[in-house]
C-alpha angles and dihedrals in degrees: 000000000000125000119223094225110068098162136061124239119223093228095055098041115048099161115172118254116254114256110264093212093059090045093052093051090046092052092050093046091052092050093047095045092069090059101034093101092054093048093047092050090051091051091047092051089057093044093051091046093053096044101043118022136009092209091064092054095090094042090054091049093051090049092051094049092047092051094046088048090053090052092047091050089049091053101037108017121125119289119227112254120228122201134165104219094193132014116261111263120254138017117308092252095045125111089237092058092047091052092052094045095052091047091050094049094042090238140117125246112223132181132225099051117152115201123190120188114222109195119208132352096280086066108033097041090054092047091050092049092048091049091048091051089056096049114126103172116015145351115201118186134174117187135179091192123039107155127183112256146094099304091045090055091050091050095047089048093052091047091049093052089055094045089055087052090058099259114143107245116191119178126184117190126183109244093218102036088053096033095139095050109107115223091228088069087076095045096108091048095052092044087056090056101268121137124227122187131180120224115232099335114201105267134150094250099051102042093120086065096043093105093054107090130173103241090175120128103193139145126185119186122195089340088279108079126049137185118202134175142088104287119106125185116289138120093246089071091047112044103342126250135236092021090303120135116248115273118264108238143140131219123188130223113216131194130170137038097344094062094079090057090050085053090054091055091053093048090054089060092040091054091049090050103040110016091240133122114211115218139155141064092307089069108026120047130167108258119247099209117106097181138034140096132321107253142166129203110222111193118177142194124179116271124219088259092052100249123128134196092234091056092051090048093053094043090050095050095043089050089050100048112116103174115012149002122195111184128185116185134153094211116038110186105138120184122235092265094057093042089054092048090052093047091047090051089057099042102037103031103024092238115172105232117197119180122189116197135160121281126208092320090071111136090222110052096185094048089053089052090049090049095051087055089067097055096086104084091037096052092044088053092051104260117153113231119188128188114211110234113190100058144337110303113211104167118128108205135141124186119193121200088333087284110082125049126193116195132166144080102318123117121197094249139097095262093058094041099040112019115024135075103242138180127206135173115214113196133184092214120138090184093057089043090055091050091048094045089054089052090046092053091051090050091052090055086060092048139083117234113225115225126208091241091053090049094049092049095053116136129266090242089058094046088051092052089049089056092049090048090052088063091064099025092122090059101046 
């Protein structure tokens, strides 16, 4: 099932970079799309007031000012600060440390979890299709991206076959992340008895929640097997599109005690989309594993105060690193608290910090520009920042001291840490850390290391783009 070669060499894959102009306009469009209804409503209020009744004029103006103010606060309001006042007690692999971490992340540490990394779409899509084909009771899937194409058709066909066989198929799709996906694409599945729900569709009566998206990419089959990571369903993960190389990404197959908590994460989004709580033996089954790693599922949704469990998890682990931090993220827009913690790890504890991000093949040119603007303090402190060259890299992985691994859907940006529903799996698993570190080293061989001198000498045009990106950094 797996292929031995999970990276792309620069010499073999010379895909043309995406046009930055198109990327920038796309990024702005994505940011404004989340607020288009509010702005349209504000303009409509003014138009109605002017055309119909003078007394409504001031009411419409007040509405418009209030809505525009809400959008401005959303884009430029204060960011919650995160600071670890004292180091967590105990060594990273001690029971004391695990107890503190599970309490901080509002999670539960469980043993006997087996985690298998599946690098790249040619591997993880086939593993997912095979697992779906063997489903006997239920298939539960939440996806941020489900894009029309060849692999999506294969997935829907596999789901439809299982639905006809009597398997409960429940699919939640984010209404903004999969904005271009037509509902009729799932007609055959729903006719076979499958259920498809859309998470927070853009409607007049739910606009206060329009900015909260489910960014989770999660599958749970028969309550026993889970797939977690950051890859959705789209051809650019499978074989590439428009002469671009396939995206570099990794999903993870999970069995054991942690799966029931992955199921809980799915059920939260299913409830919000359908009004139904799924229970029973079709969804929760006693695990069969009797060995494996200690792990905890950390799912997060934004609180009223803006904090999320995912953000606390990342801050706590970065603050606890004593030797090394290896971070792979497609969208690196850390807030000041995280930058300070990374710098502190380097300067006070001599931690080797390595960060791998996309190069010029990034799917969001403006986000990449905004990301590069954050390099300065990290490079000055001695962090190593690498930009992946052969293709877009979309993996979301953090390895701490070659002991802890965090994998899942969370990007290192404000949207993941402050707005989205996310799900991560944190595992105390040196064996998994060794496998992911080997893949990380191979990816670095296909990357360019950014130096402080290169960063300081970047062009005026790039600096101007960074400033423009800063205006919508919260929405990227």
